[in-house]
C-alpha positions in Angstrom: 85.0 77.5 66.1 82.9 80.5 65.1 81.0 82.6 67.5 77.6 81.2 66.7 78.8 77.7 67.3 80.5 78.7 70.6 77.2 80.4 71.7 75.2 77.3 70.8 77.6 75.0 72.6 77.5 77.2 75.7 73.6 77.1 75.6 73.6 73.3 75.1 76.0 72.8 78.0 73.9 75.0 80.3 70.7 73.2 79.2 72.3 69.9 80.1 73.5 71.2 83.4 70.1 72.4 84.6 66.6 71.1 84.4 64.9 74.5 83.9 65.6 77.7 82.0 66.6 79.6 85.1 69.2 78.3 87.4 70.2 79.8 90.8 73.7 79.4 92.2 75.7 81.6 94.5 73.1 84.3 94.6 73.0 84.6 90.8 70.4 83.4 88.3 70.9 82.5 84.7 68.0 83.4 82.4 68.1 81.9 78.9 65.6 82.6 76.2 64.5 85.1 73.5 64.1 88.8 74.1 60.5 89.8 73.5 60.8 93.5 74.3 63.3 96.1 75.5 62.2 99.2 77.3 65.1 101.7 77.1 63.3 104.3 79.3 62.5 101.8 82.1 65.9 100.0 81.4 64.4 96.6 81.3 64.3 93.6 79.0 61.5 91.0 78.8 62.8 87.5 78.1 60.6 84.5 77.2 62.2 81.3 78.4 61.9 77.9 76.7 59.0 77.0 78.9 57.0 80.1 77.9 57.6 82.1 81.1 58.4 85.8 80.9 61.2 87.2 83.0 61.8 90.9 83.3 65.4 91.8 83.9 66.6 95.3 84.9 69.6 96.8 83.1 72.0 99.4 84.4 75.3 101.2 83.5 77.3 98.2 84.8 75.5 95.6 82.7 78.1 94.0 80.4 77.1 93.0 76.8 78.9 90.3 74.8 78.4 88.6 71.5 80.7 85.7 71.4 84.1 86.9 72.7 83.5 90.5 71.4 82.1 93.4 73.3 78.5 94.4 72.4 76.4 97.4 73.4 72.9 97.9 74.9 71.8 98.8 71.3 72.5 95.2 70.3 69.8 94.0 72.8 66.7 93.9 70.6 63.6 91.8 70.3 64.2 88.4 68.7 67.7 87.9 69.9 68.5 84.9 72.0 70.3 85.6 75.3 71.9 84.1 78.3 71.8 86.5 81.2 73.7 86.4 84.5 71.6 88.3 86.9 71.2 88.8 90.7 68.4 90.1 92.9 68.6 93.7 93.9 65.6 95.3 95.7 63.3 92.5 94.6 64.3 92.8 90.9 66.5 90.7 88.7 69.5 93.0 87.7 71.6 91.9 84.7 75.3 91.7 85.4 76.2 90.2 82.0 74.2 89.5 78.9 75.5 87.1 76.2 73.8 87.7 72.9 73.2 85.2 70.2 73.3 86.0 66.5 71.4 89.1 65.5 67.8 88.3 64.4 67.1 88.4 60.7 
């Protein structure tokens, strides 16, 4: 199964498992949606969820980026890419632990 299909299967499984776009469990949140903006200076990403809500997620040096099973980089996080983010609350902000990137936008 290619990486795109695996990503779509993962998104479908998560969508079936939860009723909303963000799901809390064990102190972690999953944020799924499309990146609308990335602010490299502020180290944040703005994600629009399926229901039209905007979630700002903080990024740091420990944030892990993946595209399929392959490692990706912060440079791969661009507007238009679909993401699934595993985040947790730190000082009142969502901090991304892991970001799974969908296919690069065209």
